[in-house]
MARNU-326334 format. One record per residue: x, y, z of N, C-alpha, C in turn; chain; residue in three letters. Coordinates in nm, 2 decimals, padded with zeros to 4 digits. Layout:
SITE     npx     npy     npz    capx    capy    capz     cpx     cpy     cpz  kette  rest
SITE       X       Y       Z       X       Y       Z       X       Y       Z      A   ALA
...
end
This chain:
SITE     npx     npy     npz    capx    capy    capz     cpx     cpy     cpz  kette  rest
SITE   26.22   09.36   10.57   26.07   09.40   10.64   25.93   09.48   10.57      A   UNK
SITE   25.84   09.40   10.57   25.78   09.44   10.49   25.73   09.59   10.56      A   UNK
SITE   25.67   09.71   10.44   25.67   09.82   10.47   25.53   09.87   10.49      A   UNK
SITE   25.46   09.97   10.59   25.33   09.94   10.62   25.32   10.15   10.55      A   UNK
SITE   25.19   10.12   10.48   25.21   10.25   10.44   25.07   10.31   10.43      A   UNK
SITE   25.06   10.44   10.47   24.89   10.53   10.53   24.90   10.56   10.34      A   UNK
SITE   24.76   10.56   10.33   24.66   10.69   10.19   24.60   10.71   10.20      A   UNK
SITE   24.68   10.84   10.19   24.60   11.00   10.18   24.57   11.09   10.07      A   UNK
SITE   24.49   11.12   10.06   24.49   11.19   09.90   24.53   11.34   09.90      A   UNK
SITE   24.58   11.43   09.80   24.60   11.55   09.81   24.47   11.57   09.83      A   UNK
SITE   24.42   11.70   09.90   24.30   11.74   09.83   24.33   11.89   09.76      A   UNK
SITE   24.42   11.95   09.70   24.41   12.00   09.58   24.46   11.95   09.44      A   UNK
SITE   24.41   11.97   09.30   24.40   11.94   09.21   24.44   12.02   09.11      A   UNK
SITE   24.60   12.02   09.04   24.62   12.11   08.90   24.50   12.08   08.85      A   UNK
SITE   24.48   12.20   08.75   24.45   12.22   08.62   24.43   12.10   08.52      A   UNK
SITE   24.36   11.96   08.43   24.42   11.88   08.42   24.53   11.93   08.23      A   UNK
SITE   24.60   11.89   08.21   24.68   11.91   08.10   24.62   11.79   07.97      A   UNK
SITE   24.56   11.64   08.00   24.49   11.55   07.92   24.37   11.61   07.91      A   UNK
SITE   24.28   11.66   07.82   24.15   11.64   07.81   24.05   11.49   07.85      A   UNK
SITE   23.99   11.52   07.94   23.86   11.39   07.93   23.98   11.31   08.08      A   UNK
SITE   24.07   11.38   08.11   24.11   11.30   08.26   24.05   11.35   08.36      A   UNK
SITE   24.03   11.21   08.43   23.91   11.20   08.54   24.00   11.19   08.64      A   UNK
SITE   24.00   11.31   08.74   24.11   11.33   08.88   24.02   11.20   09.00      A   UNK
SITE   23.91   11.16   08.99   23.85   11.09   09.06   23.88   10.96   09.03      A   UNK
SITE   23.94   10.93   08.94   23.95   10.79   08.90   24.10   10.77   08.85      A   UNK
SITE   24.17   10.79   08.94   24.28   10.80   08.94   24.34   10.63   08.98      A   UNK
SITE   24.47   10.57   08.97   24.54   10.48   08.97   24.56   10.53   09.12      A   UNK
SITE   24.53   10.42   09.19   24.63   10.44   09.33   24.79   10.42   09.35      A   UNK
SITE   24.82   10.31   09.26   24.93   10.29   09.24   25.00   10.27   09.12      A   UNK
SITE   25.11   10.36   09.14   25.14   10.36   08.94   25.28   10.31   08.95      A   UNK
SITE   25.33   10.19   08.91   25.49   10.14   08.91   25.53   10.17   08.79      A   UNK
SITE   25.70   10.27   08.80   25.75   10.26   08.66   25.87   10.23   08.65      A   UNK
SITE   25.90   10.15   08.50   26.04   10.09   08.46   26.13   10.20   08.43      A   UNK
SITE   26.17   10.28   08.44   26.24   10.40   08.38   26.36   10.40   08.31      A   UNK
SITE   26.31   10.32   08.20   26.41   10.26   08.05   26.49   10.35   07.96      A   UNK
SITE   26.56   10.33   07.93   26.65   10.44   07.79   26.70   10.54   07.86      A   UNK
SITE   26.74   10.56   07.92   26.87   10.66   07.96   27.01   10.63   07.88      A   UNK
SITE   27.04   10.50   07.89   27.21   10.47   07.78   27.16   10.49   07.66      A   UNK
SITE   26.99   10.47   07.56   27.04   10.51   07.42   26.99   10.62   07.38      A   UNK
SITE   26.92   10.70   07.52   26.90   10.83   07.51   27.03   10.91   07.46      A   UNK
SITE   27.11   10.87   07.59   27.25   10.96   07.56   27.33   10.89   07.45      A   UNK
SITE   27.34   10.82   07.41   27.43   10.75   07.30   27.36   10.81   07.15      A   UNK
SITE   27.20   10.86   07.17   27.20   10.92   07.01   27.23   11.04   07.01      A   UNK
SITE   27.24   11.12   07.15   27.34   11.25   07.12   27.45   11.26   07.11      A   UNK
SITE   27.53   11.17   07.10   27.65   11.13   07.16   27.72   11.14   07.30      A   UNK
SITE   27.69   11.11   07.39   27.67   11.13   07.52   27.70   11.08   07.61      A   UNK
SITE   27.76   10.98   07.72   27.81   10.90   07.75   27.72   10.83   07.81      A   UNK
SITE   27.72   10.76   07.91   27.57   10.63   07.95   27.50   10.75   08.08      A   UNK
SITE   27.65   10.80   08.12   27.58   10.87   08.26   27.50   11.00   08.25      A   UNK
SITE   27.56   11.07   08.12   27.46   11.19   08.15   27.33   11.17   08.09      A   UNK
SITE   27.27   11.05   08.02   27.14   10.99   08.04   27.08   10.95   08.19      A   UNK
SITE   27.16   10.91   08.25   27.09   10.87   08.41   27.10   11.05   08.48      A   UNK
SITE   27.16   11.05   08.46   27.15   11.22   08.52   27.00   11.30   08.49      A   UNK
SITE   26.99   11.31   08.33   26.91   11.38   08.26   26.76   11.34   08.32      A   UNK
SITE   26.76   11.15   08.33   26.64   11.11   08.45   26.65   11.12   08.52      A   UNK
SITE   26.74   11.15   08.61   26.76   11.19   08.72   26.59   11.33   08.74      A   UNK
SITE   26.63   11.39   08.63   26.54   11.54   08.64   26.43   11.49   08.60      A   UNK
SITE   26.37   11.38   08.52   26.26   11.34   08.49   26.21   11.29   08.61      A   UNK
SITE   26.28   11.21   08.72   26.19   11.19   08.82   26.13   11.27   08.93      A   UNK
SITE   26.23   11.42   08.91   26.18   11.48   09.03   26.04   11.56   08.93      A   UNK
SITE   26.01   11.54   08.77   25.90   11.63   08.76   25.79   11.55   08.76      A   UNK
SITE   25.78   11.35   08.72   25.71   11.31   08.75   25.65   11.27   08.91      A   UNK
SITE   25.74   11.28   09.04   25.73   11.25   09.15   25.64   11.39   09.13      A   UNK
SITE   25.69   11.51   09.15   25.60   11.63   09.18   25.45   11.58   09.13      A   UNK
SITE   25.45   11.59   08.99   25.31   11.60   08.92   25.21   11.48   09.01      A   UNK
SITE   25.27   11.38   08.99   25.19   11.24   09.13   25.18   11.30   09.23      A   UNK
SITE   25.25   11.39   09.26   25.24   11.42   09.40   25.07   11.52   09.40      A   UNK
SITE   25.10   11.59   09.32   24.97   11.75   09.28   24.85   11.60   09.22      A   UNK
SITE   24.85   11.56   09.15   24.78   11.45   09.11   24.67   11.38   09.27      A   UNK
SITE   24.73   11.34   09.37   24.68   11.31   09.48   24.73   11.12   09.46      A   UNK
SITE   24.82   11.08   09.35   24.82   10.93   09.40   24.85   10.89   09.51      A   UNK
SITE   24.88   10.81   09.53   24.89   10.76   09.67   25.05   10.70   09.66      A   UNK
SITE   25.10   10.60   09.58   25.18   10.52   09.57   25.27   10.56   09.45      A   UNK
SITE   25.38   10.58   09.41   25.47   10.55   09.29   25.62   10.52   09.33      A   UNK
SITE   25.58   10.35   09.22   25.72   10.32   09.28   25.81   10.30   09.14      A   UNK
SITE   25.89   10.32   09.15   26.01   10.38   09.05   26.11   10.26   09.05      A   UNK
SITE   26.17   10.17   08.99   26.26   10.07   08.92   26.40   10.15   08.92      A   UNK
SITE   26.47   10.16   09.06   26.60   10.26   08.99   26.72   10.18   09.02      A   UNK
SITE   26.71   10.08   09.04   26.83   09.95   09.01   26.78   09.83   09.04      A   UNK
SITE   26.80   09.79   08.95   26.81   09.59   09.04   26.95   09.53   09.02      A   UNK
SITE   26.94   09.41   09.06   27.01   09.35   09.14   27.09   09.25   08.99      A   UNK
SITE   27.02   09.27   08.88   27.08   09.23   08.69   27.18   09.37   08.69      A   UNK
SITE   27.19   09.46   08.77   27.21   09.62   08.67   27.38   09.62   08.77      A   UNK
SITE   27.39   09.51   08.88   27.57   09.51   08.92   27.63   09.46   08.79      A   UNK
SITE   27.58   09.42   08.72   27.69   09.32   08.59   27.76   09.45   08.48      A   UNK
SITE   27.68   09.57   08.48   27.68   09.69   08.39   27.86   09.75   08.44      A   UNK
SITE   27.88   09.81   08.32   28.00   09.87   08.35   28.07   09.93   08.49      A   UNK
SITE   28.18   09.92   08.55   28.18   09.95   08.69   28.18   10.15   08.70      A   UNK
SITE   28.26   10.16   08.63   28.22   10.35   08.65   28.08   10.37   08.64      A   UNK
SITE   27.96   10.31   08.55   27.80   10.34   08.51   27.76   10.34   08.70      A   UNK
SITE   27.79   10.18   08.71   27.73   10.12   08.87   27.79   10.26   09.00      A   UNK
SITE   27.92   10.32   09.01   27.95   10.38   09.09   27.87   10.49   09.06      A   UNK
SITE   27.84   10.52   08.93   27.76   10.66   08.92   27.67   10.67   08.95      A   UNK
SITE   27.60   10.54   08.96   27.42   10.54   08.98   27.42   10.53   09.15      A   UNK
SITE   27.53   10.48   09.14   27.55   10.46   09.31   27.54   10.60   09.38      A   UNK
SITE   27.57   10.69   09.36   27.54   10.81   09.39   27.48   10.88   09.35      A   UNK
SITE   27.38   10.90   09.24   27.31   10.98   09.25   27.16   10.93   09.35      A   UNK
SITE   27.14   10.88   09.39   27.01   10.91   09.53   27.09   11.02   09.63      A   UNK
SITE   27.18   10.99   09.64   27.28   11.13   09.74   27.23   11.23   09.67      A   UNK
SITE   27.30   11.25   09.58   27.25   11.38   09.47   27.12   11.41   09.44      A   UNK
SITE   27.03   11.34   09.41   26.92   11.35   09.40   26.85   11.40   09.56      A   UNK
SITE   26.88   11.35   09.62   26.79   11.40   09.74   26.89   11.53   09.83      A   UNK
SITE   26.96   11.54   09.82   27.05   11.65   09.91   27.00   11.78   09.83      A   UNK
SITE   26.98   11.77   09.69   26.85   11.90   09.61   26.74   11.86   09.65      A   UNK
SITE   26.65   11.73   09.66   26.57   11.74   09.63   26.43   11.74   09.77      A   UNK
SITE   26.54   11.69   09.84   26.45   11.63   09.99   26.39   11.75   10.05      A   UNK
SITE   26.42   11.85   10.04   26.30   11.98   10.09   26.20   11.98   10.08      A   UNK
SITE   26.22   11.96   09.91   26.07   11.99   09.81   25.98   11.89   09.83      A   UNK
SITE   26.04   11.78   09.89   26.00   11.64   09.94   25.90   11.65   10.00      A   UNK
SITE   26.01   11.70   10.15   25.93   11.75   10.26   25.83   11.82   10.24      A   UNK
SITE   25.85   11.92   10.20   25.75   12.04   10.19   25.62   11.97   10.13      A   UNK
SITE   25.65   11.89   10.01   25.52   11.85   09.95   25.42   11.73   10.07      A   UNK
SITE   25.50   11.68   10.15   25.46   11.57   10.25   25.48   11.48   10.16      A   UNK
SITE   25.56   11.43   10.16   25.60   11.30   10.04   25.69   11.24   10.12      A   UNK
SITE   25.66   11.09   10.15   25.73   10.95   10.27   25.80   10.87   10.13      A   UNK
SITE   25.95   10.92   10.17   26.05   10.81   10.06   26.06   10.67   10.15      A   UNK
SITE   26.00   10.61   10.03   26.03   10.47   10.12   26.11   10.32   10.03      A   UNK
SITE   26.18   10.23   10.02   26.26   10.19   09.92   26.22   10.04   09.95      A   UNK
SITE   26.25   09.91   09.85   26.20   09.81   09.85   26.34   09.72   09.78      A   UNK
SITE   26.36   09.61   09.82   26.51   09.60   09.75   26.58   09.50   09.89      A   UNK
SITE   26.71   09.44   09.83   26.80   09.44   09.92   26.91   09.56   09.99      A   UNK
SITE   26.80   09.61   10.02   26.90   09.76   10.08   27.05   09.74   10.13      A   UNK
SITE   27.07   09.63   10.23   27.18   09.61   10.32   27.30   09.57   10.23      A   UNK
SITE   27.29   09.56   10.12   27.39   09.51   09.99   27.43   09.64   09.97      A   UNK
SITE   27.37   09.77   09.95   27.38   09.88   09.88   27.54   09.90   09.91      A   UNK
SITE   27.62   10.04   09.88   27.70   10.07   09.92   27.68   10.20   10.03      A   UNK
SITE   27.76   10.17   10.11   27.73   10.29   10.28   27.69   10.47   10.24      A   UNK
SITE   27.75   10.47   10.12   27.72   10.62   10.11   27.59   10.64   10.05      A   UNK
SITE   27.51   10.54   09.97   27.41   10.50   09.91   27.29   10.49   10.04      A   UNK
SITE   27.36   10.38   10.11   27.24   10.38   10.28   27.22   10.49   10.32      A   UNK
SITE   27.36   10.59   10.35   27.31   10.67   10.42   27.20   10.78   10.38      A   UNK
SITE   27.25   10.81   10.22   27.16   10.90   10.18   27.01   10.88   10.19      A   UNK
SITE   27.00   10.73   10.12   26.85   10.71   10.13   26.76   10.71   10.27      A   UNK
SITE   26.81   10.69   10.38   26.79   10.63   10.54   26.77   10.74   10.56      A   UNK
SITE   26.82   10.86   10.52   26.81   10.99   10.55   26.72   11.09   10.54      A   UNK
SITE   26.66   11.05   10.39   26.54   11.06   10.32   26.43   10.97   10.44      A   UNK
SITE   26.42   10.88   10.47   26.33   10.75   10.52   26.26   10.83   10.64      A   UNK
SITE   26.36   10.88   10.71   26.36   10.91   10.85   26.30   11.07   10.84      A   UNK
SITE   26.35   11.15   10.77   26.32   11.29   10.78   26.20   11.30   10.70      A   UNK
SITE   26.12   11.17   10.62   25.98   11.22   10.61   25.87   11.08   10.62      A   UNK
SITE   25.95   11.00   10.75   25.86   10.88   10.80   25.74   10.93   10.84      A   UNK
SITE   25.70   11.05   10.90   25.54   11.07   10.94   25.48   11.15   10.85      A   UNK
SITE   25.54   11.17   10.68   25.50   11.25   10.63   25.33   11.17   10.54      A   UNK
SITE   25.23   11.20   10.52   25.13   11.15   10.45   25.06   11.15   10.33      A   UNK
SITE   25.12   11.22   10.25   25.09   11.20   10.12   25.15   11.12   10.04      A   UNK
SITE   25.16   11.16   09.89   25.26   11.06   09.80   25.36   10.96   09.88      A   UNK
SITE   25.36   10.87   09.84   25.48   10.75   09.86   25.57   10.72   09.79      A   UNK
SITE   25.67   10.75   09.80   25.77   10.78   09.65   25.89   10.64   09.71      A   UNK
SITE   25.83   10.53   09.65   25.92   10.43   09.65   26.01   10.37   09.54      A   UNK
SITE   26.09   10.40   09.63   26.24   10.34   09.54   26.23   10.19   09.50      A   UNK
SITE   26.25   10.13   09.43   26.32   09.99   09.40   26.47   09.96   09.38      A   UNK
SITE   26.59   09.98   09.45   26.67   09.96   09.49   26.70   09.82   09.52      A   UNK
SITE   26.85   09.77   09.42   26.85   09.68   09.47   26.77   09.55   09.48      A   UNK
SITE   26.68   09.57   09.37   26.59   09.52   09.38   26.61   09.38   09.27      A   UNK
SITE   26.53   09.27   09.26   26.48   09.17   09.22   26.37   09.09   09.25      A   UNK
SITE   26.27   09.09   09.15   26.13   08.99   09.22   26.17   08.82   09.20      A   UNK
SITE   26.26   08.77   09.15   26.26   08.64   09.18   26.36   08.61   09.31      A   UNK
SITE   26.42   08.74   09.34   26.52   08.75   09.50   26.40   08.74   09.57      A   UNK
SITE   26.32   08.84   09.57   26.20   08.87   09.70   26.13   08.78   09.73      A   UNK
SITE   26.09   08.67   09.64   26.01   08.58   09.64   26.08   08.46   09.69      A   UNK
SITE   26.22   08.43   09.66   26.27   08.32   09.72   26.29   08.36   09.87      A   UNK
SITE   26.35   08.51   09.93   26.31   08.49   10.03   26.20   08.48   10.11      A   UNK
SITE   26.09   08.51   10.05   25.99   08.50   10.13   25.96   08.36   10.10      A   UNK
SITE   25.96   08.27   10.10   25.95   08.11   10.05   26.03   08.09   10.18      A   UNK
SITE   26.17   08.12   10.19   26.26   08.07   10.30   26.18   08.12   10.40      A   UNK
SITE   26.12   08.22   10.43   26.08   08.22   10.59   25.96   08.16   10.59      A   UNK
SITE   25.87   08.16   10.50   25.74   08.05   10.55   25.79   07.92   10.52      A   UNK
SITE   25.85   07.88   10.48   25.95   07.75   10.53   25.99   07.75   10.64      A   UNK
SITE   26.07   07.82   10.70   26.12   07.83   10.81   26.01   07.87   10.90      A   UNK
SITE   25.91   07.91   10.90   25.76   07.97   10.99   25.65   07.76   11.01      A   UNK
SITE   25.69   07.69   10.88   25.63   07.58   10.85   25.71   07.50   11.00      A   UNK
SITE   25.86   07.46   10.92   25.98   07.40   11.05   25.92   07.45   11.19      A   UNK
SITE   25.96   07.60   11.23   25.93   07.58   11.37   25.77   07.57   11.44      A   UNK
SITE   25.68   07.57   11.39   25.58   07.45   11.40   25.41   07.60   11.42      A   UNK
SITE   25.51   07.71   11.35   25.40   07.83   11.43   25.33   07.84   11.25      A   UNK
SITE   25.33   07.77   11.13   25.27   07.81   11.02   25.23   07.63   10.99      A   UNK
SITE   25.10   07.58   10.94   25.04   07.50   10.86   25.07   07.47   10.73      A   UNK
SITE   25.14   07.37   10.66   25.14   07.38   10.53   25.02   07.42   10.41      A   UNK
SITE   24.91   07.40   10.51   24.74   07.39   10.45   24.73   07.58   10.46      A   UNK
SITE   24.78   07.63   10.56   24.78   07.77   10.58   24.84   07.88   10.47      A   UNK
SITE   24.94   07.80   10.35   25.04   07.86   10.27   24.93   07.91   10.15      A   UNK
SITE   24.89   08.00   10.15   24.77   08.06   10.03   24.84   08.17   09.94      A   UNK
SITE   24.77   08.24   09.82   24.84   08.39   09.87   24.87   08.52   09.88      A   UNK
SITE   24.76   08.54   10.00   24.80   08.60   10.11   24.86   08.60   10.19      A   UNK
SITE   24.95   08.47   10.24   25.05   08.42   10.33   25.19   08.48   10.24      A   UNK
SITE   25.19   08.46   10.09   25.30   08.49   10.00   25.30   08.65   10.02      A   UNK
SITE   25.19   08.70   09.97   25.19   08.84   09.99   25.23   08.90   10.13      A   UNK
SITE   25.23   08.83   10.23   25.23   08.89   10.37   25.39   08.90   10.39      A   UNK
SITE   25.51   08.80   10.28   25.61   08.77   10.32   25.68   08.81   10.20      A   UNK
SITE   25.66   08.95   10.13   25.71   09.06   10.05   25.75   09.17   10.06      A   UNK
SITE   25.88   09.23   09.96   25.86   09.37   10.05   25.75   09.43   10.04      A   UNK
SITE   25.65   09.44   09.95   25.49   09.53   09.95   25.43   09.51   10.04      A   UNK
SITE   25.44   09.39   10.13   25.35   09.36   10.24   25.25   09.48   10.28      A   UNK
SITE   25.15   09.46   10.28   25.05   09.58   10.30   25.01   09.66   10.24      A   UNK
SITE   25.09   09.66   10.11   25.09   09.77   09.99   25.03   09.75   09.88      A   UNK
SITE   24.91   09.81   09.88   24.80   09.77   09.72   24.89   09.74   09.62      A   UNK
SITE   24.87   09.64   09.56   24.91   09.61   09.45   24.90   09.71   09.33      A   UNK
SITE   24.99   09.75   09.23   25.00   09.86   09.10   24.90   09.78   09.05      A   UNK
SITE   24.82   09.97   09.01   24.71   09.95   08.90   24.73   09.97   08.83      A   UNK
SITE   24.91   10.03   08.77   24.97   10.05   08.62   25.08   10.04   08.63      A   UNK
SITE   25.12   09.99   08.56   25.23   09.98   08.51   25.34   10.06   08.40      A   UNK
SITE   25.42   10.13   08.37   25.42   10.24   08.30   25.55   10.15   08.27      A   UNK
SITE   25.62   10.14   08.13   25.74   10.17   08.12   25.79   10.24   07.96      A   UNK
SITE   25.93   10.30   07.98   25.97   10.40   07.85   26.06   10.28   07.76      A   UNK
SITE   26.10   10.37   07.70   26.18   10.35   07.55   26.17   10.18   07.46      A   UNK
SITE   26.04   10.21   07.48   25.96   10.06   07.37   26.03   09.91   07.39      A   UNK
SITE   26.05   09.89   07.46   26.06   09.77   07.55   25.94   09.75   07.61      A   UNK
SITE   25.90   09.57   07.61   25.76   09.52   07.63   25.79   09.38   07.72      A   UNK
SITE   25.86   09.44   07.84   25.86   09.34   07.87   25.89   09.38   08.09      A   UNK
SITE   25.86   09.31   08.23   25.91   09.30   08.29   26.03   09.31   08.38      A   UNK
SITE   26.16   09.28   08.27   26.23   09.28   08.34   26.31   09.24   08.52      A   UNK
SITE   26.21   09.16   08.58   26.20   09.06   08.68   26.20   09.21   08.78      A   UNK
SITE   26.09   09.28   08.76   26.01   09.34   08.86   25.90   09.34   08.88      A   UNK
SITE   25.80   09.31   09.03   25.70   09.32   09.08   25.63   09.23   08.97      A   UNK
SITE   25.71   09.04   09.00   25.64   08.99   08.92   25.48   08.90   08.98      A   UNK
SITE   25.54   08.92   09.11   25.41   08.85   09.16   25.28   08.99   09.16      A   UNK
SITE   25.37   09.10   09.20   25.25   09.21   09.25   25.17   09.27   09.14      A   UNK
SITE   25.24   09.26   08.97   25.19   09.30   08.87   25.10   09.21   08.79      A   UNK
SITE   25.04   09.08   08.87   24.92   08.99   08.82   24.82   09.07   08.68      A   UNK
SITE   24.78   09.16   08.80   24.63   09.21   08.76   24.63   09.34   08.67      A   UNK
SITE   24.73   09.41   08.71   24.78   09.54   08.64   24.76   09.54   08.50      A   UNK
SITE   24.72   09.70   08.51   24.73   09.79   08.35   24.86   09.78   08.33      A   UNK
SITE   24.93   09.76   08.14   25.06   09.73   08.12   25.03   09.86   08.02      A   UNK
SITE   25.13   09.95   08.06   25.16   10.11   07.96   25.29   10.11   07.89      A   UNK
SITE   25.30   10.08   07.78   25.43   10.09   07.73   25.41   10.20   07.62      A   UNK
SITE   25.56   10.29   07.60   25.57   10.38   07.49   25.74   10.40   07.47      A   UNK
SITE   25.75   10.42   07.34   25.91   10.44   07.29   25.98   10.57   07.31      A   UNK
SITE   25.89   10.60   07.43   25.98   10.74   07.42   26.09   10.70   07.57      A   UNK
SITE   26.22   10.73   07.52   26.32   10.71   07.63   26.31   10.81   07.75      A   UNK
SITE   26.32   10.75   07.88   26.25   10.82   08.01   26.31   10.94   08.00      A   UNK
SITE   26.49   11.00   07.96   26.48   11.17   07.97   26.40   11.22   07.88      A   UNK
SITE   26.34   11.16   07.79   26.24   11.27   07.71   26.10   11.22   07.81      A   UNK
SITE   26.06   11.15   07.87   25.94   11.18   07.92   25.84   11.26   08.02      A   UNK
SITE   25.76   11.30   08.07   25.72   11.46   08.12   25.58   11.39   08.14      A   UNK
SITE   25.56   11.49   08.18   25.38   11.50   08.28   25.28   11.50   08.19      A   UNK
SITE   25.33   11.53   08.06   25.21   11.51   07.96   25.16   11.33   07.93      A   UNK
SITE   25.31   11.29   07.86   25.31   11.14   07.87   25.28   11.09   08.00      A   UNK
SITE   25.32   11.14   08.11   25.23   11.06   08.25   25.12   11.06   08.22      A   UNK
SITE   25.03   11.19   08.21   24.89   11.21   08.21   24.81   11.10   08.09      A   UNK
SITE   24.88   11.10   07.99   24.83   11.04   07.88   24.82   10.86   07.94      A   UNK
SITE   24.91   10.79   08.01   24.91   10.68   08.05   24.76   10.68   08.14      A   UNK
SITE   24.78   10.74   08.26   24.66   10.78   08.34   24.52   10.77   08.26      A   UNK
SITE   24.53   10.87   08.15   24.39   10.85   08.06   24.37   10.73   08.01      A   UNK
SITE   24.48   10.65   07.92   24.47   10.51   07.88   24.44   10.47   07.97      A   UNK
SITE   24.48   10.46   08.08   24.42   10.37   08.21   24.26   10.36   08.26      A   UNK
SITE   24.21   10.49   08.27   24.13   10.49   08.29   23.96   10.46   08.18      A   UNK
SITE   24.04   10.45   08.06   23.95   10.37   07.95   23.94   10.21   07.90      A   UNK
SITE   24.04   10.15   08.06   24.02   10.01   08.04   23.95   09.93   08.15      A   UNK
SITE   23.92   09.85   08.08   23.81   09.77   08.23   23.85   09.66   08.24      A   UNK
SITE   23.89   09.67   08.36   23.98   09.55   08.46   23.87   09.44   08.48      A   UNK
SITE   23.89   09.33   08.48   23.81   09.25   08.47   23.86   09.10   08.61      A   UNK
SITE   23.99   09.14   08.62   24.07   09.03   08.70   24.04   08.87   08.72      A   UNK
SITE   24.04   08.80   08.52   23.99   08.73   08.56   23.83   08.66   08.50      A   UNK
SITE   23.76   08.80   08.55   23.62   08.77   08.51   23.57   08.82   08.35      A   UNK
SITE   23.43   08.83   08.32   23.40   08.92   08.20   23.30   09.01   08.23      A   UNK
end
């Protein structure tokens, strides 16, 4: 089901950590591919799950900072449809992380007026994962601040295929004419319907690819890559990405 998102800016702003950062020209929607947890752990001689656990602590820092800055939407690539291919023990740990994260962090999210949402094939997640996430969504559904949007069991190609199926069925039922199918029509049938497309994509760990993440929605987004592994990412790196975004000129195919 498409999600409808309100957009409300935070009234209070923290002091800038990055010289020159203009809080009046921040991206409204930031998407992040949180990459490098496993490599971070390997470099320290730790199991991969240690990297995921540390990465969860970074999520808290970044969400807190994004909320304080007044950003409208933060979409985090938490678990892809391809991640099921990882070792069973790692997948089981990842599926427990939302419960651990929300059990300890939900009170602060509620206090900060953050709204929790998800995109992806939610129904195929384990019951304990769905229960924890659904509780967070229910308890924050009336919040009007930052929208913390987790991409869980998400794959962009799957999303687009499912959207096309719905459109095709509407044509078959006589509720939609073929000539009415355009970019807007497709967008309205994606998980992110009624959500502004991301202004900025951040990817950590040095990789420079989209990995089946928001392929349609990122068509005109600015990309920012860093070699820093996600567990080492912090507020200063986040502000550096925002600062670099502000110093680019978005032409949307024009001149």
